[in-house]
N, C-alpha and C positions, 0 to 999 in steps of 0.2 A: 545193447549195441551202442557204440560210441557215437560221437558227434558226426553228423552228416550234413554237408553243405547243400545248397540248393541252386537250381536253375529252373525257373518256372515260366509259363506263358500266362499273360494276363490280358483281359479284355474288359472294357467298360463302355456301356451305351447310355446315352442321355437323349431324351426327346422332350420337346416343349409340352406335348400332351401325353396323357396316359394311353399307351398303345401296347399291343402284344409285341414285345421286343424279343421274345424267346427265339424265334427262327433266325433273326439277324445275329443275335448274340452268340448262339451256338455255332452258326456257320462261320462267323469271324473267329471264334475260339478254335475251330478245326484248323485254322491257319497257323496256330501256335501250338498245336498238339504235340509237335516234335520236341518242344521245350520241357514237357512234363508228362510222364506216362504212368505214374504210380497212383494217381488219384485225380479227381476233378470235383469242382463244386460251383454252385451258383447261388446268388442272393439277388433279390429284386424288390423294388418298392412299389407295391400297389397303393391304393388310396388310404388304406389303414394297415398299420403294422408293416412287417417285412416277411418275405418267404425265403427260406434257405433249404438247400439240399446238397449233400456231399456224399461221396462214396469212393471206394478204391477202384482203380481201373481206368481205362480210356474213356473219352467222352461218349463213345458209342455204347460202352458198357454201363456207364452211370446214367445216361439219359436215354433210356429205352422208350419206345412209343408209349408204353403205359405211364411212365414217369412224366414224359412230356405232356401227355393229355392231362395228367393231374396238376401239373404246374402252370398250364396255359391260362393266363389272365393278363389284363392290362397293367402296365407299370410305368413309372417315371424314369427309373434308371435300373440297369442290370449290370452285375459284375460276374465274370466267369474266370475261374482259376484252373489251370492245368498244372498239377503238382509233380515236382521232382525233388525228392528227399530234402525236407527242410532241415534247419539247424537243430530241430528236436529229433525225436526218433520217428519211426514209421507208423506210430499209432494213429488210429482214425481221428482222434480228437485234434490232431495237428493238421488235418485237412482244412483248406481255406475255401471260402471266406471265413474270417474271424469276426465276430460281432461283439460289441460292447454297448452298454447303456440301457436305458429303460425302454419299455415296449414301444412307446410313441416317439422315442428319441434315440433310436438304435443306430449306431455307426458301424458300417461294414468295411472291412479292409482286405485287400488282396495285395500280395507282395512278390516281387521278383528280385532276388539278390540275397544278401546276408548282412545283417548289421554287425559292426565291429564293437568291441568293448562290452560284450554281453555280460561278462562276469561282474563288471562294475555296475552295470544296470541292475542286475539281480540284487546286489547289495543295497542299491539306492531304493529299490522297490520295497524291500523288506517283506516280512511275513512269509507264510508258507506258499510255495509255488508248486504247481503240478510237476511230477517227475517226468523228465523228457519234454518239458515245455519248449516250444519253438521260439526263435527270436521274434517272430511276428506276434506271437502271443504276448511276449514281454513288452513289445512296443505298444500293443493295445492296452496293456495294463498301465503303462506310463501315461498314455493318452487319457485314460479314465481318472488318473490322479492329478493331471496337470490343471492348474487353476486357469480360469478364463470365463468370461460372461457369455461366450459363444463358441461354437465349434471352430469357427475361423481362428479365434485366438488360441484355443487349445492346440489345434493342428500346427499353427505357426510356431508356437512355443515348444511343442514336443519334437518337431522335426529339427529344430535348431540344436537340440540336445543329442541328436543321433549322428553316428559316423558309420562309414562302411558303404556297402553297395545296396541301394534301395530305389527301385522304381515301384511306386505305390499308386493304386487307385482306391479311393474311398467314396462311399455313399452315405449320406445322412439327410433325413428330411426330404426335401425336393432338390437337393444339390449333389453334384458329383465333384470330386477333387482328383487331380492328376499331379503327382509329385515325383521329383527325381533328385537323386543325391547330387551334391555339389561337384562331383567328379564325372558324372555321366557314365558310370561304370557299366550299368545295364541300360538297354535301349527302351525308349518309350516315345510314341508319336501320336499325333491327333489328326483327325480328318472330319470334314463336315458331311453329314448325311444329306442326300439330295432333297428330301422333304423337310429339312430342318432337323436340328439335333446334331449330336457329335458322337464320334467313335474314337476311343483311345485304346491302343494295343501295343504289344511288345515289338512286333515286326510288321513291315509293310505288306507281307503276304496276307495277313489277316484282313487288311483293307481290300486287297485284290479279290478275296473270296466273296465279298459282298458288293463289289463294284463301287467302292468309295475311294475318292482321291485323297491321298495324304496331303495335309496342309503344311505341317512342319513337325519337327521333333519337339518334345518338351525340353526346355532349356536345362542346363546343369543348375541344380539348386532351385529350380522353379517350383512354386506352389500355385497351381491354376485351379480356380473355382469355376464350375460350369452350372448355370441355372437358367431360368427363363429370361434373365437380363442379358445373357450371353456369356462371354468369357471374361473373368476378372482375375488379374494377376495379384494374388495376395503377396507373392514374392517373385520378383522378376527373374532372378537367377542370371546366369551368364551364357552368352552364345559363344560359338567358336569351339576349338578343340578342348577336350578335358582329358580324361584317362579311360576311354572306352576299352572294354576287355578285348584283347586281341584273339582270344580263343573263340569269341563269337564269330569272327571272320573265318577262322580255320575250321571249326567243327559245328558249333551249336546252331547257327542260323541257317535257315533254308537257302538253297542256292538262288531262288528267285526273289529273295528279299534284298532290299537296298538300304544302305546307310551312308551318311555324310562322311567325307574324309577331310573336310575343312580346308580345301584348296583356297577358298576365300572365306572371309569372316562371316558372310551372310548365308553360308551353304546350308545351315540348319533349317532355314526357311525356304530352301530351293530344292525340293525333292527331285526336280528334273536334272539336277547336277549330281545326285547321289550315285554311288558305285554299287553295282550288283555284286552279290557274293559269288555268283558264277564267274563274272569277269575277273574278280580278284583271284579266285582259285586257279583259273586258267593262266593268269599272270604268274602265279607261283610255280606252275608247271613250266612256263617259259624260263623262269629264273633257274629252276632246278636243272633244266637242260643245259644251261650255260655253266652252272656251277659243277654239275656232275653228269657230263655227257656219257651215255652208255650206247655208243653207236653200233655196237655189234648185236644189239637186241633183235630177237626174232619178231617180237611184238610187245606192245604196251597195253596194260589193262588196268582200269580203275576199280578199286574195291568199292562196291556200292555202299552208300550213295555218295558220300561227301568226298571220296577219292577220285571220282570219275573225271571231274573237270581239271584236276591237277594232272592226271594222266593224259588227258586230251591235249593240254597245253604243251606238255613234255614231248609227246609223239609228233605233234605238228611242227614244233621248232626243229627237231632233228630229222624230220622226214621219215619217221618210223611208222610201221603199220600199227593201227589201233584196233583192237578186237575186244568187244565186250563179251568175253567168254566166261565171266563170273556173273551170275544172275542172282538178284535178290528174289527170294521166294516169298511173295506177299501173302500166300495162303498158309504158310507155316505159322504156328502160333507165336513164333519169335520174329516172323518176317516183317511185321509192322512195328517192331520195337527197335530201340537203339541200345546195343549191348553195353556200350560205355556207361549208359545210365541205369543199367540193371545192377546197381552196385549195392543193393540190399543184401546180396549174397555173392561176393566176388568169386567164390570157389566154383560157382556153377556157370560162369560166363563161357569158359572154354567149351563146355558141352553143348552150348547153344549156337555156336558159330556155324557149324555145318547144317543146321536147320534153317538158319536165316538166309544163308547164301548157298547156291548150287553152282557146279562147274559143268560146262558143256563137255560131256565125256567122250570126246572124239580124239583118238590117239594121233590122228593126222595133224591136229592143232598143237598138241603138247609134246609129242615125242622129241626128245633132244633139243627142245626149245630153250632159248635164253629169254626168260620172261622178266619184264619190268612191271612191278606192282606199284600203282600210285595210291597213296592214302593221305588223309588230312593230317594225321598225327600218329605217333606211337607213344602212348602214355604209360600203360601198365605192361604192354608187350604180350598179354595173354591171347588177344585176338590175332595179332600178327603171327604169333607162333603157330597157331592152328591153321591159318591160311597158308603159311609157308609150307607146312607139312603136307597139306592137301594138294598144293600145286606140284610139289615134287612127286607125290603119289600119282598124279596124272601123267607123269613121264617127263617133266621138265628137267633140263640139264643144269640150268642155273636160275636162281631167283634173286632179283635185285629189287630193293624197296627204294622208292623216292617219296620223301615225306615233306608235306607242306607246312610243317610247324617245327621250329627248332626243338632240341631235346628238353623235355619237361623235367626240371631238376628240383622243384620245390612244390609243396602243397599250396592250395588256394583257400583263403578264408573269406573270399569276396564273392562266392557264388558258384563255383564249379566243384564238382564232386571229385576232388583230389585231396583226400583227407589227411594222409600221412605220407612222409617221404619214403617210408618202407614199401609202400605199394607201387611206387614208380620204378620203372626199369632203368632209366638213364642214371640216377645217382648211384645205383649199384655198380656201375662200370665207369664212373667219372665221365659220363656222356661220350665215351669212346665208341664210335660207330662200328669199329671192327669187332669189339667185344660184344656189343649189343646184337650185331648180326649173328655172331656165334651162338649167343644165348637163345635166339629165336629160330636158329637153324637155317638162316638165309646166307646167300653168297655175299651180299653186301647190303648195308643200310646207308642211305644218303639223305641227310637232312638239309633243308633249306637254311641258309645263314640268317641270323637276325636282321642284318641290313637288307638282305635280299627279300625277306618277308615284308619288311616295312616299305621297301621301295615298290613292291607290288601294289600297295595301297595308293601311293602318291604318284605313280607314273614317272614323269620327267622332273617332278619337283624334288629339289635337293633335300636330303635329310639334315636334321640338326644333330651335331655331334658333341655330346657332353664330354667333360674331362674324364669322368668315370663311365666306362662302357656299360656298367650295370644300370645306368640311368637312361639308356638309349630309347627304350619304349616310352618312358614317362616324358622325356623331352619331346617326343614326336606324337604326343596326343593319345597314347595308348596305355594299357596296363599289361606288362609281360612279367608280372611278379612270379609266376610259376616257372619262368625261364631264368630270371636273374636274381630272384630273392628280394627285389626292390618293389614295394607296393605303394600306391598313393596313400593308403591308410593301413597302419599296422593292425594286427589282430586285436590289440588292446585299445584301439581307437586313436592312437597317436598319428597325427598327420605328418607325412614325410615331406620335408622341404628340399626341393632340388633346384 
């Protein structure tokens, strides 16, 4: 199998004393389970050595009561990783955490994102590397070869050599490290535990799960050390806007997570000012209602789950009926999965759609109805095609899609599983919505505009307008490389100057 990009959920826990961190760490990790469903792993630091456990599947599959009982003991720090196809293959050895070093000086790493310039890194490392080795493994290898009298020095030096998207949590000895790439492409935040200690995680929902208040985001380019002396910035990094992935807003992040939009320079340290993903998606629905009003619709329905708030915003703005007549079946074996992320076998996604979702089979709802379907995005078109077919089969007269993300025209090498342009539907039809609608069997497909999408983040704040429209997302603190072909960092590690 070819190269597979990643999007993962990461959690780190540190406490001043050795305590049983397992319940807190796994509960917090359940708040980022949606970011990675193909495998899970844990590593923690008891008084001697380290303990590690990984396996394929969801957290509930990997950490059974029997395994939890076996793992339960006091620790200084704990790392938990929810995996979604790393830049290596799907082999078990690519499950994280990854560990390096000697028994009494072992460093553990968990990573969300994807490093750029991997081929150059392989040449620099030299020697024989495992077939299908992930980018995280290569970074660990670099760390082990980096000179320095302490792990602090090694980590600072190794991170300075890396490009791309990386939010990292590392543990070694009695210290924890939280690290974020200079562009802030992937999310990472920190909060203080009520009884002392710290929690680091990808999304704010992880903090909500364990009733911990978020303190701030990890700065772009920051290297933060956490130990019994408190927080030490080995590298300060920069606050304010960077190039946060805009697909996080559209699809990947939970609707009840919040992120800064940098209306003010200090917003990264003001979680009370952060925007919820729910509010953002509803704003996208409002924008779509203005850009593509379908006033004759019988009703609007959101495709569960990330399309619901887009559809709600659309219906409310036009005064249309909203009816949740498409239901997510949580007890189907695919009901608790995200089909976009089941990309280890793209040919099987279509067959799983009608297991994951069900339709209220009442002809009085569907017969001759003009239905508006709201969704977060149409990337490959395989799911949209199956849903369209099913809605018509229920008796609908017309099926119109409103889509909260512009047409995806380019692959992503910074952490989203869009591996090749060939698997994307929009490039096949030059992003023509009429042709795309015909391809999926719909009456129409209506995408939000790039400017409308960004404006949903910023509210009344004016957008910055570059000379080249392809730089629109980069200029406004985001990454829309999959839309425009312009990325903050190229696949080979070259930094784009705009």
